[in-house]
N, C-alpha and C positions, 0 to 999 in steps of 0.2 A: 265738559260732561263726558263721562264714560258710559257706554251702553253695551249690553250683552243679551243674547237670546240663546236659550238652551232648550233642546228637545230631549226628553227622557226616552229610554228604550220603550216605555209603555205608551208613548205618544203625547204626553202632556208637554206643553210649550210654556216656558217661563221667560219673562222679560225683566231686565234689571237696568236701572239708571242710577248714577251717583255723580256728585260733583267731584271734579278733579280728574286725574289721569290714572286712577287705580282700576286697571282692567280686571284684576282678581276680585276686587270688591263688587264690581258690576256682575261678574260671573256668579259670585255667591248669592247676590240678591236674586238673580234669575233662577238659580237653583232652588232657593227658598220659595219663590213664586211657583215654580213647576211642582215641587213636592207638596205644597199646600193645596194643590188641586186634587191630590189623591186622598180619599177619605181615611185611609189607614195611617197617613202621615200628618194629617191636618192638625191634630192636637199637639203632636210633638213639635211641629214647626211653630205653632202659636206659643208654646211654652218657651222655646228657644228665643223667639223674637221678643217675648216679654222680658226675659233675662237680659238681652242685649239693650233693650230700652231702659231698663232700670240702671244698668251700668252707665249708659250715656247720660241719663238724668243726674246721676251722682257726680259724674265728671263736670257737667254743666254747673251744678250747685257749687262744687269746689272752685271752679273758675270765678263764679260770681262772688264767693266769699273772699277770694284773693283780691279781686278788684275792689270790693267794698272796703277792705282794710287800707287801701291807698287813696280813698276818696278824700278830697279836700273841699270844704265848703267856704265860699267867699261871701262876704257881706260888705255893704257900703257904710262907712262911718260919716256922720254929719259933722261938719266943722263949723261951729258957731251958728249964729242966727242971721243968716243973710237973706 
């Protein structure tokens, strides 16, 4: 897990956590957290995060479709009346 904490010049503190070793990603998450605490940036940050979530959901759906295309179904055949 990577973690970051950022303090804006205006005093807001943001915290970010993410899986993996991406320090930059944790810093960006902390920045979003800090900016979302400022009323003038709250709507912009919410819009940006919604866009990021839509892109992530689209990538997840594409992964699911690729996996579904390779799915194999197994069944048991009965041999005779034993």
